N, C-alpha and C positions, 0 to 999 in steps of 0.2 A: 600442857608439855608433853614434850616426846623426847625421848632418851635412847640410846644404844640403838643407834641406826644400821641400815643394812645388814640386817638379818635375813639370811636366805629362808625361803619357805620349809626346805626339807630340813631345817635347824630349831623348828619350831618348839620342839618338846626340850631341847638341851637349851636353847639359847632365849627364848621367849619368857623369861623369868625377871621379876623384879630384885635387885640385889638387896638382900636383908640388912646388910650393912650400909645401907644409903638410905639417907634421909631426903625426901624429894619436898620442895620447899616453894610454894607460891606466895610471893612477896608482894603486898597490895601498899599503893602510897595513893592517899587520897585526899592532900589538903593542898598540892602544889608545889611542896618543896623535895629535896631528894633522900629525908629519912623515910623509912618505911614505916607504915603504921599499924600495918596486920599482917600476921605469917599464919598461912595455912602450910601444916605440915602432914606428910602423909609417908608411912613405913609399912613393910610388907611381912609376913610371916613368912617362915622358910616353906618350901616346895618339895616336901618330903616324898610324897607320891604322885605320880605324874597325873593319875585320874583324878586328882583333888586339887582345887582352885585355891591360890594365894589369899591370905584374907589382908586386906588393908586396914588400916588404922589411921584416922584423919582426926587432926587436934587444930583448933582455932578458937579465939575468944568465941563466946557464945552470943551471936547477936542479938539474944532476949535479954542478956545480962552480962556487959562487959567485963564485970568483976569475977567471972567465973569462965572456966576452960570447957567447951564443948569436946566431947569425944566421940564419935562417930565409929563403926566398923561395917564393911562391907566387902563382898568377894569379886577378886579379880575374876575377868573372864579367861576361862585356862584354856592354853594352846592346844592345838590339833593338828596330826600329820594326815587327816583325812582330805580327800579333793574337795570336799565342800566346808567353807569357812566356820568356824562357831558360831552361834549367834550371840551377838554382844550383851554383857549384863549389866543393866543399869540400875543401882540402887537408891531409892528416894526414900529420907527420913519423913516421916508425916508429921514430925512435932516441927520442924523448922524448913522443910520443902525443899531442902539441899539433895541434888541428886549428884551421883557418883558413879565414873567408871574409870576402869583400868584394866590394860591388855594389851594384847599384839595386833595392829592395825596394818593395812596398807601404809607405807611413807607417805604421806601428804605433801611434802617438799616436791618442788621441781624447779632444775637447775642443772646445766651443764659445766660441771667442775674443771675438767679437763680443759674445755673451752675458755673457760674464764682465767684459769691459770696461764693458758698461753697467749693469752690477748694482756694480760697483764706484765709479761714477762716482756714482751715484745714493747710495752709501753717504758718499762723501766729500761730496754738497751735502747730505746729513742729510735725505735723502729715500729711506730705501731701499726698494727696490722689486724684491723677489724674482720676480717672476713675468717679470723680465729673463731667468732661468737655466732658464724652460720652455719655449726656443724647441726645444732638442734638435735643431740641427744641427752635425755634426762637421765642423770646418773643415780637418779633415785627410783626408777622405774623396775620394777618387778621385785623390790626389795620390801621387807617389813620395818616395824620401830616400833617401842612400848611407847605406851601413852598412858596419859591421865587426865582426864577432863571432869570439872565441875560446873554443876549449874546452881544458882542459888538466885534468890529474890535482890535486885541492885539495891535495895536499902541496905543490906548487909556489908556491902562495900562502900556504900558512900557515908559521908560525914555533915552534919550540921554545922554551919560557920559560928563559931563563938561571939563575933560582932559584924554581922553583915550590915553594909552601907543601906539607905534607904532604897536605892534601886538594883542591889545585889540579891539575886536569888539566896533562900535561906540554907540552902543545901550546895555543897560542893559537888559539882555533876561529873568531873573529869575524874576518870579512876586510871592509875599505872601498875603496870604488872613485870615483875622481875621474876624469873624462875631460877631457880638454884639447884645444886646436888651439893649435900653433904657426906662424907664417908668416915665412918668409924672402924676402932679394929675389929677383926672377928678372930676368935680362937675357936677351935674345933678339938672336942674330946675324943677318947679313944673309941666311942660309940661312933662316930661322926657326926656327931650334933653340935652344930655353931654356937656360939654366945657372942652377942655383939658389944663390945666393950667401948663405951664411950671415951672421950669426948668424941663429938662430931667436928669434922674440918670440912670446911669451904674448898670444893675442888673445881666446881663450874658455874658458870651463869650465862645465862642470855636473855635478852630481851629486843630490843629493836633489830630486824633482820639485816646481816650483813655487816654490823659492827664488828663483832667477837670475830668472825670468819673472814672477812674481807678486809677492814680498815685498821684492824690492829696488827703490826707486823708479829710474823710467827715466832722471833726471840722474845714478844713481850706477851705472849698469850697466857702464859702460866699466871703473871702478874695481875693480868685483869680477869682471869677467870677468880683469882682469891679476892678480888678488890669490891668496892661496894660503889654504889650509887653516890653516897656522898663523896667519895674521893674522885669521882667523874666530876662532878660538881665544882671540886677543888680545881679542875684542871691537870688530876695526875696524869692524865692519858691524852689532854686536848692536843698537844705538839704532835702526838704520834700518829693521830687520827687526822687532823689537818695537814700533816705532812704527806701522808698517803692521797687526800681529795687532790691537793695539789698536784702529784704527779701524775695523777690519772685525768687532769686536765679540769678540776672544778673552777669555778672563779668565785671571786669574794662572796656575792651574792648567795650563789648556791653553797658554798662553804658554810656559808652563816645560818642557811635554812638545815642542812644535813647535822650540823653540830648542834643546833638548838635542842634537836631530839636525843643525842646521843651524849652531849657533854654538859652544858649548862645547867641542866636542870636533873642530871644523872639519867643512866641508862634503864628506862622504862618503857615498854609500849604501851602509849596513853589512848585511852577510848573516851570520848565525849558520850556520855550514856543519855544523851537529851538528841542526839542523831538517828534515825530510827534506822534498823538494818531490817529488811525486807528481800525476799527472793529463796530461791531453792538451793539447795547445798551451802545452808548456813549463812546465805545471805548473797546477793548478787549487785545492789543499788551502788551505783558509783560513788555516792557521796557519803557511802558509810565505810569505803574502802581504806586500807592501808594507806597513810599512816594514823589513820585515826582506828586505832585498833588493829588486828589483823586476823583474817579470815581465811580457812583454807585453800579458797580458790583464788584470794588476792595475788598477781604477780608481783610480790616483792622485789623480786631480782631487777625485773625490769621498770619497774618505777623508781627504785634506787639507781640502778645506771643511768636511767633519764635525768636525774638531778645532776648526777655526776657530769652528765652531759649538757649541763647550763640549760635544761628544760626541752631540749632537740630529743625526739623519741629514739630510742636507744634499749637495745634488748639482748637476749642471749637466745632468742630463737626457740626457745621452751616455754609454752604459754599456758600449759596444764598440766596436772599429774595426770599418770596414765590411768589411773581410776578415780572416776569424780567422787567428791564426798557424797555422803548421803543427805537426806533431806531433813534427819530428825536428831536430838541429841544421840551420842556425842559427834555426830555429823562425819567422824572418821570414817573411811571406806573400810569394807572388811578386811579381813588379813589377806594376802596372797597365800594361796595352798600349794603342795607340791601338785605338779601336773597329771593329768590321766595319761595312762600307757598310749605310747605312739605320737604324743605331743614335743615335738623336738624344740620350740622356740619357748624358752623360759620368761620371756619379756624384758629380761633386761637389757639397757642402752649404754653400755660402756664405751 
């Protein structure tokens, strides 16, 4: 999960902080229907001293006993204004083999936002200009974002089928992921101490790349952000998504393909856990790429635009992040840091 993008390196100490009034949720679906089956919730302690890291609290059903709640605690990686990025802190719970990371990282997404906006505007004006997408400037280059990553045995996420057919595997091996944020109230006392006041209310969600950002009309984004995958499957947003796809030129075959991922079974990013993922930077083999899950190097924008273009290759001329992912968990590149004296280029590509 990544949240709060476009953090400039020089504001790491002020902005590289997890909001204590926000609950960050990983929502898992593991039996093929739109209803979520498992929530992994993460909250953070206040950051009251800039030299001390926030402490994360992770809650989920205990995979060893589903009738109990598992609670883990782990430090986030403390942000820094040094010219060298801080070492990423990964905490592994010995009893469950669950690893956790949270902290400021280089924003791994790569996409030319102005070019895409200008292209879609030309389409709506019935004067399509694909040259707009040849600009090739990564809107996320040079910026950081806050990130949370979990690694755990796949058996914790998959479920056994209750009545498998004779030819079926006994375990449902596809896992769907939806990430959400919920906000509670925050009351600050006379000493400046904040107290979180429930209830938490859902304010944002994201799963399949481009659905929320590109396919939901701007006026309907609040409704979508507070919606659910079950409402997706009940076609609450189907007409909006299909209308956008038609406007952008997708035919019936590709509308059905794109809508299958985001509408008919709820908006989850789904991963077949029996498809091997291999290679550096978190995986590079083509058979495991998006939409089978989503790796940091996967060019989700070009893959989606190619589907919208009815299978003919089409993209935004931005093919990789400005900083490549790392080869080990959590795979996120280290945070961008304030530049050395005399360095003029801040690496942003606006």
